[in-house]
N, C-alpha and C positions, 0 to 999 in steps of 0.2 A: 180380751186377742189384743196383739201385738197390730199397729191400723199400716205398720211396717211390712207386712207378710206377705210376698212376692213371690208369684214363681221362677224358681230354679232354672233358666231351660236349660235341656242340652241335649243336643238331636240326633245322639248315639243312643241314649237311652229311652225303656217305655215309658210311657206318659205316668205308669203308678210309680213308676223307681223315680222319675223324679219330684212326683207329690214327695214319697217318702221323705227325699233327702234334705227338701225343701222344711215338711215338718220336723224332720231330724234338729237339723239344724237351731230350727227354732226353739225346740225344746231342749238341744243341748244350751244355745248363748240364753235361755231366761225368757225368751219372748215370751213363747207358751210355759205357761207357771205349773206343776202340781197340782192336781184337782183341779184346774181347768178344763172345761167340757169342750168335746170335740165334734162337736156338728156337720155331720156329715154336708145339710145344706149350706149350711154358711160357711164352710170351709169354700165351696165347688163354688159356691159365686164370688168369693172372695177370692181364689187362684182364677177363675174362668174355667174350669175345669166340668163337667160332669161327675155325678157321686160315685159312676161305677170305679174310677179313680183313689179316692180318698177312700174308700171302701177297703181298697185293697191292697193303700197305704197304713192305714190304723192295721190294719191287722200283721200289719209287716213289723210297724213300733211293738204292738205285744210282742211278737216273740221278739224282739230285743230288752225288754221290760221297760221299753219308755212310755208304754198305754197299758189299761186296763177297762174291761168292760166289765161296767155295774150292772148288774138284773135290772132294769126296769127307770135305767137312769143313764145308762149308754157309754159310750165312751169317754174315760177323761186321761188328763197327765198323766204317768204314773210317779210315783215320790219316791226318794231313795229310801230307804235304813238298813239300819246297820248290821240286822240278818241276812237280808237279800246281796248285801255287799259280804261276809263273812261264806255266805254257802256259798254262795259263784267259784269267789278265790279259794275256799277250799279245795274243792275239787281241782281247780286249775292249778296248781300246788301240787298237788300230788300224779299232775297227767304229765306238769313239765318237770318236775322232777326224773321220770322216768323216759322222757323223750330228751333230756342233754345225758343222760345215762347211756341209754341207745346210739346217742348222735356222737359222745365219746368214743364208743367202740367203732363206727363209722368213717369218720371222719378223715380225710387225706387233701392232700395238697387244693386239688380241684374247690370241697368242698369251704377252705376253711378261708381259700381265696374270695368264694363267692360271701360268704360271711363277712370279709371284711371290705367287699364294695357296699353291702347293703349297713356294716357301718358307717360309711362313709356317707348317703347318704340320711341316714338319721342327724347325721351331723348335721349336713349342709342344712336339712329339713329345722334342725330346733335354729339353727341361725337367726333362720326365716323369719323363728317364731309364728308360724303359719299351724293354728292348734291343729287344723285336720292331716295337712299336711304330716306333722309330728307325728302324729296314730295314727297314719300311712305305712310310713316308714319304720316304726317302731312293729306293727305288724309284720313288716314282710323281712324287719331283723330275725325275730323269732320265726317266720316262717319255713327259713333256709333253717334252720332250725330242726325244723318238724320233717324238709325236707332229706334232710341228711342222716335221717334216721331209717330211711326206709322201709319205712309201717304205715303204709297209708292208711290199716285203719284205726292209727291212732291218730293218724292227721285229719280223717274225717271227725275221728267224736271231739280233738279240740275246735275243729275249724266251727262246728256245732253250737260250740260256747262262746264263739267268739262275738255272736249276737249280742249275749248276755253282758261281756266284755263290757261293750265300747263305750256306754255309757261310764264307769269306771275310769276306764283308762283316760276319757277324753275330759272329764275331771280332775286328772293328775295330772297329765300335763298343759295344764289350763293354768299352775302353779310356774312362775319362770323359776324360781327356787330347787325347784324339782330336776332343772338340764344339768347341773354338776353332777349331781346324781344319776340320773338315768346313762347318764354316757358311762361315764366311771363305771357303773354294773356292766353294761354291755361290751365293754371293755373287757372290762373282768372275767363272762361268760367266756367271750371269745379268747381268751387267753388260756382258761381252761380246758377248752376245747383243740385249740391250739395241743395241747401236751396230755391230751386223753386221760384227764386227773378230773374222773369219775366225783371224787368225795368233794374236792376242792367247788367245781361246777355246780354244783349240789347243791350245797350250801351257802355259792352265790343267788342263783337263780329263788331258793328258801327266802334269800334276805330281798329280794328283787320283788316279789313282790307283801313281803310281808311291807314292807316301808309305802307299799301302793296301799295298803287295806288301811294303816297309819295316815295317811296322805285323805285320804277318801273319806274315812271317818271323821276326821275334823272338819270336812265341806258340810258332808249330813247334821254334824251336831250344833255348826254354824247356821245351817237354815232352816233346823229345831226352834233353834234361839232365836234369831230371827220371827217367825212365825207363833212364836207364847205373843 
């Protein structure tokens, strides 16, 4: 376990969330590696907290697919597999296709303006090269699309899938080579919604996710080679 693991304090968050974000960042950055055990007592001592917020944070990590509990062994950092990647993004692809089709029907000048603002925020984040901020603004861009659908049940289903998507989204945007492509695809989605062109925007959204699958699959394959 990395000796640099320190609690990222935030006065506005419950302690369990602070611990969760600290551990999540450590996993995403590779300070905590796949297969590494998440021992409550050791982490509590390391971060200077009780075992309760550690236990709660580990449950939250499991919901995101970042940790897994193995009987008689306890919790450990989960590895990424191509099967998990494909399963999650297959569902997301179907839901996003439905979302953009509905958004094409519902979009108006106000919603397109809001989506344009979200696009600008994403471009600003890309220039900063702050991966967490890029992921945050990428999610915000897609959230506007879901809002435009005026279908809260669809939005809730997609939101529930977000936790499982986070790790893959993070891995994809870590690669600077993907930034131009991401911006181009977001602009194409924006243009398609502006023109109410369902077929076009569904095709772009499908390509958008397909490129993410390809990018993250390469990361997983490289990790597997490195571990052999």
